[in-house]
C-alpha positions as CSV (number, residue, x, y, z in Angstrom):
1,M,-52.8,20.9,49.3
2,N,-49.5,22.0,48.2
3,H,-48.9,25.5,50.4
4,S,-45.8,26.8,48.1
5,D,-44.8,30.3,47.8
6,P,-46.6,32.3,45.6
7,D,-43.5,34.3,44.4
8,K,-42.0,30.8,43.1
9,K,-45.2,29.8,41.9
10,A,-45.3,33.4,39.8
11,A,-41.7,33.1,38.4
12,R,-42.2,29.5,37.1
13,R,-46.1,30.7,35.3
14,L,-44.9,30.9,31.8
15,P,-46.3,34.4,30.5
16,D,-49.6,33.7,28.3
17,L,-49.4,33.2,24.8
18,N,-53.0,34.2,24.3
19,P,-53.7,37.1,26.0
20,A,-57.5,38.6,26.0
21,P,-57.5,41.6,23.7
22,R,-57.1,44.9,24.7
23,T,-58.5,48.5,24.0
24,E,-56.2,50.5,22.1
25,E,-56.2,53.2,25.3
26,E,-55.0,50.0,26.9
27,E,-52.5,48.5,24.6
28,P,-48.8,49.4,25.2
29,T,-46.4,50.5,22.7
30,L,-43.6,47.9,22.9
31,P,-40.4,47.9,20.4
32,P,-40.8,45.2,17.3
33,P,-39.1,41.8,18.0
34,A,-35.5,41.0,17.1
35,A,-35.6,39.5,14.0
36,A,-33.9,35.9,14.5
37,D,-31.5,34.4,12.8
38,K,-32.5,32.1,10.1
39,P,-30.7,28.7,10.4
40,S,-28.5,27.3,7.3
41,N,-29.2,24.0,5.3
42,S,-25.8,23.8,4.2
43,A,-22.7,24.2,5.7
44,R,-21.7,26.5,3.2
45,E,-24.4,28.9,3.5
46,A,-23.3,28.9,7.6
47,L,-20.1,29.6,6.6
48,D,-21.0,32.8,4.7
49,D,-22.9,33.9,7.5
50,L,-20.3,33.7,10.1
51,E,-17.6,35.2,6.9
52,A,-20.5,38.2,7.1
53,K,-20.5,38.7,10.9
54,G,-16.7,38.3,11.1
55,L,-16.3,35.2,12.9
56,F,-14.5,33.2,10.4
57,L,-10.8,32.9,10.1
58,V,-9.9,34.3,13.9
59,R,-6.4,33.3,15.0
60,P,-5.8,33.0,18.6
61,S,-3.7,36.1,19.7
62,R,0.2,36.8,18.9
63,S,0.1,39.2,21.6
64,G,2.7,36.9,23.6
65,K,0.0,36.3,26.5
66,P,-0.6,33.3,27.9
67,R,-3.7,31.8,26.7
68,V,-7.3,31.1,29.3
69,A,-7.2,27.1,29.8
70,P,-10.0,26.4,28.5
71,T,-12.7,24.3,30.4
72,P,-13.7,20.6,29.3
73,L,-15.6,20.5,26.3
74,G,-19.4,19.0,26.0
75,T,-19.9,20.4,29.7
76,L,-22.2,23.7,30.2
77,P,-20.3,26.3,31.8
78,A,-21.8,27.4,35.1
79,P,-22.9,31.3,35.2
80,G,-20.1,33.9,36.3
81,T,-17.2,31.0,35.7
82,S,-14.1,32.0,33.5
83,G,-12.8,30.2,30.3
84,R,-14.9,29.5,27.6
85,T,-18.1,31.8,26.9
86,S,-19.9,29.0,24.7
87,D,-23.5,28.3,25.4
88,W,-24.5,24.9,24.3
89,N,-28.3,26.5,25.2
90,L,-28.0,28.3,22.3
91,F,-27.8,25.2,19.9
92,V,-31.8,24.5,20.5
93,Q,-33.9,27.4,19.0
94,T,-36.3,28.7,21.2
95,P,-39.3,31.2,20.0
96,A,-38.7,35.1,21.1
97,G,-39.7,36.0,24.3
98,L,-39.2,32.9,25.9
99,P,-36.5,31.9,28.4
100,P,-33.6,30.1,27.3
101,L,-34.3,25.9,27.3
102,P,-32.9,24.5,30.4
103,P,-29.7,22.4,30.5
104,E,-31.7,19.2,30.4
105,S,-33.3,19.4,27.2
106,L,-30.0,19.1,25.4
107,Q,-29.1,15.6,27.9
108,G,-29.7,12.7,25.4
109,K,-31.4,9.2,26.1
110,T,-29.8,7.1,28.9
111,R,-27.3,4.3,27.4
112,K,-28.2,0.8,28.9
113,P,-25.6,-1.2,30.4
114,P,-24.4,-3.9,29.4
115,A,-26.3,-7.4,30.6
116,Y,-24.5,-9.6,33.4
117,R,-22.6,-12.7,32.8
118,A,-25.5,-14.7,33.5
119,A,-26.6,-14.2,29.8
120,D,-23.3,-16.2,28.8
121,L,-24.5,-19.3,30.9
122,L,-27.6,-18.9,29.2
123,V,-26.5,-19.0,25.8
124,D,-24.5,-22.1,26.8
125,E,-27.2,-24.0,28.2
126,M,-29.7,-23.3,25.3
127,A,-27.0,-24.3,22.7
128,G,-26.5,-27.5,24.7
129,K,-22.9,-27.0,26.6
130,V,-23.8,-27.9,30.0
131,R,-20.5,-27.0,32.1
132,H,-20.0,-27.4,35.9
133,E,-19.9,-24.3,37.3
134,R,-16.9,-23.2,39.4
135,F,-16.8,-21.0,42.5
136,E,-15.3,-18.4,40.3
137,D,-17.9,-18.7,37.5
138,F,-20.5,-18.0,40.4
139,V,-19.3,-14.6,41.5
140,R,-18.8,-13.3,38.1
141,R,-22.7,-13.5,37.8
142,F,-22.4,-10.8,40.3
143,E,-19.7,-8.6,39.2
144,K,-20.4,-5.0,37.9
145,P,-20.9,-4.2,34.5
146,V,-18.0,-2.9,32.6
147,E,-18.5,0.5,31.1
148,A,-18.1,1.2,27.5
149,P,-15.1,3.2,26.6
150,R,-16.1,7.1,25.8
151,R,-16.0,8.4,22.6
152,T,-15.0,10.9,21.2
153,L,-18.0,12.8,20.4
154,E,-19.0,12.8,24.3
155,E,-15.7,14.6,25.1
156,L,-16.7,17.0,23.0
157,Y,-20.4,17.7,23.0
158,P,-23.2,17.2,25.3
159,P,-25.3,13.8,24.8
160,G,-28.6,16.1,23.1
161,V,-25.3,16.9,20.3
162,V,-24.4,13.5,20.3
163,D,-27.4,12.0,19.8
164,L,-28.2,14.3,16.8
165,F,-24.7,13.0,15.4
166,D,-25.6,9.5,15.8
167,R,-28.8,10.4,13.8
168,R,-27.3,12.1,11.2
169,D,-29.6,15.2,11.5
170,W,-27.1,17.4,9.8
171,Q,-29.1,20.1,9.0
172,A,-30.1,20.2,12.9
173,L,-26.7,20.2,13.5
174,T,-25.8,22.9,10.9
175,A,-28.3,25.2,12.3
176,G,-27.2,24.9,16.1
177,F,-23.1,25.4,15.1
178,Q,-23.9,28.6,13.4
179,R,-25.6,30.0,16.2
180,V,-23.1,28.5,19.0
181,I,-20.4,30.0,17.2
182,P,-20.4,33.6,17.7
183,S,-21.1,33.4,21.3
184,A,-17.3,31.4,21.6
185,P,-15.5,32.3,18.5
186,E,-12.5,29.8,19.5
187,E,-15.2,26.9,20.0
188,V,-12.9,24.3,18.7
189,A,-15.8,21.7,18.4
190,A,-18.2,24.1,17.2
191,W,-15.9,25.0,14.6
192,I,-14.9,21.2,13.7
193,G,-18.9,20.0,14.5
194,L,-19.6,22.3,11.1
195,A,-16.8,20.8,9.1
196,L,-18.5,17.7,9.5
197,C,-21.4,18.5,8.8
198,A,-19.9,20.5,5.4
199,L,-18.4,16.6,5.0
200,A,-21.8,15.0,5.4
201,Q,-22.8,17.4,2.6
202,K,-19.9,16.3,0.3
203,D,-18.9,20.6,0.2
204,L,-15.1,19.3,0.2
205,K,-13.6,22.8,-0.2
206,T,-15.8,24.3,3.3
207,A,-15.0,21.1,4.7
208,S,-11.0,21.9,4.4
209,A,-11.3,25.4,5.2
210,L,-13.3,24.7,8.5
211,T,-10.9,21.9,9.4
212,E,-7.8,23.9,8.6
213,H,-9.5,26.7,11.1
214,A,-10.1,24.2,14.0
215,L,-6.8,22.7,13.0
216,A,-5.4,25.8,13.5
217,L,-7.0,26.4,17.3
218,D,-6.5,23.3,18.5
219,E,-3.0,21.1,16.8
220,T,-4.4,17.9,19.0
221,L,-7.4,17.6,17.6
222,E,-8.0,13.4,16.7
223,L,-9.8,14.4,13.2
224,D,-9.6,10.5,12.3
225,R,-11.3,9.3,15.3
226,L,-14.1,11.9,15.0
227,L,-14.8,10.6,11.5
228,A,-14.6,7.4,12.4
229,E,-17.3,8.1,15.0
230,A,-19.7,10.1,13.0
231,R,-19.1,8.2,10.0
232,P,-20.2,11.2,7.8
233,T,-19.9,9.7,4.4
234,D,-18.0,7.0,2.4
235,P,-14.1,6.4,3.1
236,L,-13.2,8.1,-0.6
237,T,-14.5,11.6,0.6
238,C,-12.4,11.0,3.3
239,L,-9.3,10.6,1.4
240,R,-9.9,13.5,-0.5
241,L,-10.3,16.1,2.7
242,A,-6.8,13.8,3.9
243,T,-5.0,14.9,0.4
244,E,-6.5,18.6,0.9
245,L,-5.2,18.4,4.4
246,G,-1.8,17.6,3.1
247,K,-1.5,20.0,0.5
248,I,-2.4,23.0,3.4
249,G,0.7,21.4,5.7
250,H,-1.2,20.0,8.2
251,L,0.5,15.9,7.8
252,E,-0.3,14.3,11.0
253,P,-3.8,14.8,10.5
254,A,-3.8,13.7,6.9
255,M,-1.7,10.9,7.6
256,D,-4.4,9.5,10.5
257,L,-7.0,9.8,8.6
258,C,-5.3,7.6,6.0
259,N,-4.3,5.2,8.6
260,R,-7.3,4.8,9.3
261,I,-9.1,3.9,6.5
262,A,-6.3,1.6,6.0
263,S,-6.5,-0.5,9.0
264,D,-10.3,-0.6,9.1
265,L,-11.6,-4.1,7.9
266,D,-15.1,-3.3,6.7
267,N,-13.5,-1.9,4.3
268,P,-13.2,-3.1,0.5
269,E,-9.5,-4.3,0.0
270,S,-9.3,-1.9,-3.2
271,V,-10.3,1.2,-1.1
272,R,-7.6,0.1,1.8
273,R,-4.7,-0.1,-0.8
274,R,-5.4,2.8,-2.3
275,A,-5.2,5.1,1.9
276,Q,-2.2,3.6,1.5
277,K,-1.2,4.7,-1.6
278,T,-2.7,8.1,-1.0
279,R,-0.7,8.4,2.6
280,S,2.4,7.7,0.7
281,K,1.8,10.4,-2.3
282,I,1.0,13.1,1.0
283,R,3.7,12.4,2.7
284,H,6.0,12.6,-0.5
285,D,4.2,15.9,-1.7
286,Y,4.6,17.4,2.0
287,F,8.1,17.0,1.9
288,R,8.6,17.9,-2.0
289,R,6.8,21.3,-1.1
290,R,9.4,21.9,1.1
291,G,12.5,21.0,-0.5
292,Q,13.2,18.4,2.2
293,E,14.2,14.5,1.5
294,E,11.5,12.4,2.8
295,P,12.7,10.5,5.8
296,G,13.6,6.9,4.8
297,H,13.3,8.0,1.1
298,P,16.2,10.3,0.5
299,T,15.6,12.1,-3.1
300,G,18.4,14.8,-2.8
301,A,22.1,14.6,-3.9
302,S,24.2,11.8,-3.7
303,S,27.2,12.0,-1.3
304,P,30.8,10.7,-2.7
305,G,30.3,7.8,0.2
306,R,26.9,6.8,-1.0
307,V,28.3,7.0,-4.4
308,L,31.6,4.8,-3.8
309,R,29.4,2.6,-2.0
310,V,26.6,2.0,-4.4
311,L,30.0,1.5,-7.1
312,G,31.3,-1.1,-4.7
313,I,27.8,-2.9,-4.7
314,S,27.7,-2.9,-8.6
315,L,31.4,-4.2,-9.0
316,V,30.7,-6.7,-6.8
317,I,27.6,-7.6,-8.8
318,L,29.2,-7.8,-12.0
319,A,31.9,-10.2,-10.6
320,C,29.6,-12.7,-9.6
321,L,27.9,-12.5,-12.8
322,G,31.8,-12.7,-14.6
323,L,32.6,-15.4,-12.3
324,A,28.9,-17.2,-13.3
325,W,29.4,-17.0,-16.5
326,V,32.7,-18.3,-17.0
327,A,31.6,-21.4,-14.9
328,F,29.0,-21.9,-17.1
329,V,31.2,-21.8,-20.2
330,K,33.5,-24.2,-18.8
331,A,30.2,-26.5,-18.2
332,R,29.4,-26.5,-21.0
333,T,32.7,-27.0,-23.1
334,A,33.4,-30.0,-20.9
335,Y,30.1,-31.5,-21.6
336,L,30.2,-30.6,-26.1
337,L,33.8,-31.6,-25.7
338,E,32.4,-35.0,-24.0
339,R,29.6,-35.7,-26.1
340,G,32.1,-34.8,-29.4
341,E,34.7,-36.8,-28.8
342,S,32.4,-40.1,-28.3
343,R,30.6,-39.5,-31.3
344,L,34.1,-39.0,-32.6
345,A,35.4,-42.5,-31.0
346,L,31.6,-44.0,-32.7
347,S,32.0,-42.6,-35.9
348,L,36.3,-44.5,-35.8
349,N,34.8,-47.8,-34.0
350,L,31.8,-48.0,-37.4
351,T,34.8,-47.1,-39.7
352,E,36.7,-50.4,-38.9
353,H,33.1,-52.3,-39.7
354,L,33.2,-50.4,-43.0
355,K,36.5,-51.5,-44.0
356,R,35.3,-54.8,-43.0
357,R,32.2,-55.0,-45.5
358,N,30.2,-54.9,-42.3
359,P,26.7,-54.0,-42.7
360,L,26.6,-53.3,-39.1
361,A,28.7,-49.6,-40.0
362,D,25.0,-48.4,-40.8
363,R,22.3,-50.0,-39.2
364,R,21.1,-47.1,-37.1
365,A,22.3,-44.0,-39.2
366,P,24.6,-43.3,-42.1
367,L,28.2,-43.3,-40.8
368,E,29.0,-39.8,-42.0
369,D,26.1,-38.3,-39.6
370,H,27.9,-39.7,-36.9
371,V,30.8,-37.6,-37.9
372,L,28.9,-34.7,-39.1
373,A,27.4,-34.8,-35.5
374,A,31.2,-34.6,-33.9
375,M,32.3,-32.0,-36.0
376,D,28.7,-29.8,-35.1
377,D,30.0,-30.2,-30.9
378,F,33.7,-29.3,-31.8
379,A,32.6,-26.2,-33.8
380,E,29.9,-24.8,-31.0
381,I,33.4,-25.3,-28.6
382,R,34.9,-23.1,-30.7
383,R,32.5,-20.6,-30.6
384,W,32.3,-20.9,-26.9
385,N,35.9,-20.7,-26.7
386,P,38.2,-20.0,-30.3
387,Q,41.4,-20.9,-29.0
388,H,40.2,-24.2,-27.7
389,I,43.2,-26.3,-29.4
390,H,41.5,-29.7,-28.6
391,A,38.2,-28.9,-30.4
392,G,40.0,-27.6,-32.9
393,F,42.4,-30.4,-33.7
394,L,39.5,-33.2,-33.3
395,N,37.6,-31.3,-36.3
396,A,40.6,-31.4,-38.2
397,A,41.0,-35.2,-37.5
398,A,37.5,-35.7,-38.1
399,A,37.2,-33.9,-41.4
400,D,40.5,-36.4,-42.5
401,L,37.8,-39.4,-41.8
402,L,35.1,-38.3,-43.8
403,L,37.2,-38.6,-46.7
404,E,38.4,-41.8,-45.6
405,I,35.0,-42.5,-45.7
406,G,34.2,-41.4,-48.8
407,K,37.3,-43.4,-50.6
408,L,35.7,-46.7,-49.1
409,R,32.3,-45.7,-50.0
410,R,33.8,-46.0,-53.7
411,S,33.1,-49.9,-53.8
412,T,29.8,-50.2,-52.5
413,D,26.5,-48.9,-53.4
414,Q,26.3,-45.8,-51.8
415,R,29.2,-44.1,-53.1
416,W,29.6,-40.6,-53.2
417,D,28.5,-38.1,-56.1
418,Q,30.9,-35.4,-57.4
419,E,28.8,-32.6,-55.3
420,R,29.6,-34.7,-52.2
421,W,33.4,-35.0,-52.8
422,T,33.2,-31.1,-53.8
423,E,31.3,-30.2,-50.0
424,M,33.1,-32.6,-48.2
425,R,36.9,-31.3,-49.8
426,R,35.2,-27.7,-48.7
427,I,34.9,-28.7,-45.1
428,Q,38.4,-30.4,-44.7
429,E,39.9,-27.2,-45.9
430,K,37.8,-25.1,-43.8
431,A,38.5,-27.4,-40.8
432,H,42.4,-27.1,-41.7
433,E,42.7,-23.8,-41.8
434,E,41.0,-23.1,-38.8
435,L,43.9,-25.4,-37.2
436,E,46.6,-23.5,-38.9
437,N,45.1,-20.0,-37.6
438,L,45.4,-21.5,-33.7
439,A,49.3,-21.9,-34.9
440,L,50.3,-24.6,-32.6
441,T,54.0,-25.4,-31.0
442,P,55.6,-29.0,-31.8
443,G,55.0,-30.0,-28.5
444,Q,51.2,-28.9,-28.5
445,E,50.8,-30.4,-31.7
446,S,52.6,-33.9,-30.6
447,A,50.3,-33.9,-26.9
448,E,47.3,-33.9,-29.4
449,E,48.3,-36.6,-31.9
450,K,49.1,-38.9,-29.1
451,A,45.4,-37.8,-27.4
452,L,44.2,-38.6,-30.4
453,Q,45.8,-42.6,-30.6
454,V,44.6,-43.2,-27.0
455,L,41.1,-41.9,-28.8
456,K,41.5,-44.6,-31.4
457,I,42.6,-47.3,-29.6
458,R,39.9,-46.9,-27.0
459,A,37.5,-47.1,-30.2
460,L,38.5,-49.9,-31.6
461,R,38.1,-51.6,-28.2
462,G,34.8,-50.2,-28.0
463,Q,35.0,-48.1,-25.2
464,G,33.6,-44.4,-24.4
465,L,30.6,-45.2,-27.5
466,K,27.9,-43.3,-25.1
467,Y,26.0,-41.5,-28.2
């Protein structure tokens, strides 16, 4: 038999829930039981209840006194210790008249340690990858398993509350935080936990207000890690929460949320791209509302040095474009001049054949077409450079050659009619008029005539007939 102390046994004995009926004389008069707080199903109702109790929007003391260092979050404070007065036992609702539950009721499930390295060898053997085992592999079998990194939820809450987050039991979490907050109005973990519940219920307005209150109590709160571990809702709702936080001045938590979503490869590409755009917009709006320039993207009034620098760069770009244009015009003019001279030389060569009554003159095309093609090249050169003397002189020489060919056609079957003679004379007059407008000096005119004689000699020899 177990001989235990009768006093201890009586202390552990719970009150009888079904006592024997008493008579009216024996039944004592008991005070009416206090009405227990009704747990809320939504974070909005919990916030309204906390506002009615005057616990919401409680700011730290501004009297200048240093705040008492808080105890580590997620631990149950020992009775009689100073610091935070929160009691996580209130998270579990107990019936009226019974003592609070022991701390063991908040303990979660024991986490299984990771498997030993011997499993790796077993997988390799099953896959047919037989390898020679070295001494290091043998020792590694018996190494202590590496502990998993501690989560932010585990640092803030007891294991039982973390288990509720893992099961996503938002109603139980909302009711529990509503009971914990009155015992410790400055408990950051309870406020941010209630904000996570509101975000899970897609109540963005309530979540934003609660998050702002929690950040006002503790600016170092890692909101992005909490959302990544709790996963209360989709990433788009988290981006809307980041936008709301940016509007009320919490830039760093909003940026951290956007960075977390943009760097998560499990999210679709469209969501990650939207997170990047939201991050840029939040940053831009944050500095714009304060009348400041965004670092790296100045938008204020330009300084004289910056204006001069931009002007200098613009002038350099324009100078480069001008040089490129001049080089293009010269290259184009040289090409057209070479082609026009070759066509004119071919026309002079074929004219000699026409004088000898040789049918070779019109074998491929009429002789007049070669001359007109050369004149088109000279005309295009003058469009690029109206003061091109050599092109103007050769254009007038080609017009004279046309009339010479017309005179040679009179004694053949391909004589010109009156309309064609009129057109060719008009072309000749226009070419000579353009040559007169150039106002050649006697020296320039003499040099052009010598160049034309050289071209005729080369044409009669059959040189330079490319086209």
